[in-house]
C-alpha positions in Angstrom: 111.2 91.4 94.4 109.1 90.4 97.8 109.1 90.6 101.4 111.6 88.2 102.8 113.7 88.4 99.9 117.6 88.6 100.7 119.7 91.3 99.0 123.4 92.4 98.9 124.9 95.8 98.3 127.1 95.7 95.0 128.7 98.9 95.2 129.2 101.8 97.5 125.8 103.5 98.3 125.5 107.5 98.3 124.9 107.8 102.1 126.4 109.8 104.9 127.2 106.4 106.6 127.0 103.9 103.6 126.7 100.3 104.1 129.8 98.2 102.8 129.9 96.5 99.7 128.9 92.9 100.0 126.6 93.7 103.2 123.5 91.6 103.0 119.9 92.0 104.5 116.2 91.0 104.3 113.5 92.8 102.7 110.7 93.7 105.1 108.8 96.4 103.4 108.0 97.6 99.9 106.8 100.8 98.8 103.7 101.2 96.4 105.9 102.7 93.7 103.3 105.4 92.6 105.8 108.3 92.8 109.4 109.0 93.6 108.6 109.5 97.3 107.2 105.8 97.5 109.9 104.1 95.4 111.6 102.5 98.6 112.3 99.0 99.8 112.8 98.6 103.4 115.8 96.4 104.6 117.0 95.0 107.8 120.6 94.6 107.3 122.6 91.9 109.0 124.5 94.3 110.9 121.4 95.5 112.6 120.7 98.6 110.6 117.3 99.3 109.1 117.9 101.4 105.9 115.8 101.6 102.6 117.1 101.0 99.0 116.1 103.5 96.5 116.0 103.4 92.8 119.3 103.5 91.4 120.9 101.9 94.5 123.5 99.1 93.6 122.2 95.9 95.0 121.1 92.4 93.9 118.7 89.7 95.2 120.6 87.0 96.4 117.9 84.7 97.8 114.0 84.5 97.4 111.3 84.6 100.1 110.2 81.1 99.0 113.7 79.5 99.2 114.2 81.3 102.7 111.0 79.7 104.1 112.1 76.4 102.8 115.5 76.7 104.6 113.9 77.9 107.9 111.3 74.9 107.9 113.9 72.2 107.1 
């Protein structure tokens, strides 16, 4: 996982206001993974929300930072 990768939610998240299944977004921040408090992935979701993914959250990578850069430069 890298900054710029595209991700999609694959099941309902445990959140008071969860994202819908299938929602996509772009990774803009990755924690340092040294302990449970820093295992986070910051995502700018396509609906305008900025929510982090945590270990165990249901998601998958749907595009890499490299392929996104190629598409933007085309």
